[in-house]
C-alpha positions, 0 to 999 in steps of 0.5 A, spaced: 124 169 962 131 172 965 131 166 970 130 161 965 136 163 960 142 160 965 137 153 965 137 153 957 144 155 957 146 149 961 141 144 957 144 146 950 151 145 953 149 138 956 146 136 949 152 139 945 156 134 950 152 128 948 157 122 946 155 121 939 158 117 934 165 120 931 165 123 924 169 120 919 176 122 920 179 128 916 185 124 914 181 118 911 182 117 904 183 111 899 180 104 899 175 102 904 177 100 911 176 092 911 178 090 918 180 083 916 185 086 911 187 092 914 189 090 921 192 083 919 199 082 921 203 086 926 202 093 926 204 099 931 199 104 933 201 111 937 195 114 940 192 119 946 186 118 950 183 125 952 178 127 958 174 133 958 177 134 965 184 136 961 187 129 963 191 126 957 194 119 957 199 117 951 200 110 949 203 106 944 200 099 942 203 093 938 197 090 934 197 083 931 191 081 927 189 074 924 183 071 921 180 064 921 175 066 916 169 067 921 173 070 927 178 076 927 182 076 933 186 082 934 191 082 940 193 089 943 199 090 947 199 097 950 205 101 953 202 107 956 207 113 957 207 113 964 210 106 964 204 101 965 202 096 960 196 092 958 194 087 954 187 086 950 184 081 945 179 082 941 175 077 938 170 079 932 165 074 929 162 076 922 155 075 923 153 077 916 156 081 911 159 087 914 156 086 921 160 083 927 159 082 934 165 081 939 168 080 945 174 083 949 176 082 956 173 088 959 167 089 954 160 088 958 156 084 953 158 084 946 161 089 942 157 091 935 162 092 929 159 094 922 161 096 915 159 104 914 161 106 907 168 106 907 169 106 914 168 101 920 165 102 926 165 099 933 161 100 939 162 097 946 161 098 953 167 097 958 168 097 966 173 102 967 176 100 974 176 105 979 180 105 986 174 104 990 173 097 987 166 098 983 168 102 976 165 106 971 161 103 965 163 107 959 161 107 952 166 107 946 164 109 939 170 107 934 171 109 927 177 106 923 179 108 916 184 108 911 188 114 911 190 113 903 198 113 905 198 106 908 196 108 915 189 107 919 186 112 923 182 110 929 178 116 932 173 114 938 168 118 943 168 116 950 161 117 953 158 116 960 151 116 962 150 119 954 155 125 955 161 125 952 167 125 957 173 123 953 176 121 946 181 117 943 185 118 937 191 114 934 194 112 928 196 105 926 201 103 921 204 096 919 210 094 923 217 097 920 213 103 917 215 110 920 211 116 920 217 121 920 
């Protein structure tokens, strides 16, 4: 039995680290988040990626959202704290009330978005480029909610082979609004 305890402890630790859906952010409040309304126009986001290895990477992003009635397009211009820049463009198509499928340059297959009560959830896989060329497939699970003070909070878990390996958190505000 004593020899089985380390194995059991390892299994419990690994199970606890699984990449589950993020809960509703603590800062959530106010009206239900609706992507076509709450991210329409220009917004500024400040966030950070955190890996289980201790790596932290901050960024600022300018978001421009627009809808044609069926497809919501969100252009994200990232500036990382280390100076790197990147642009990603989401195209989310409403396929049923409160349900979306989507694409982005680095998304594998289709993303799935859906209204879940007062929050919006978005689940997708990406290939994270690597120096060796092949890259790693990661699963992102985002939850977006209104904070009640005009901002949007977005928390995401990042998984690899079913295990949580990181997280992303950001606050999105309409352009010209400062968190100070």
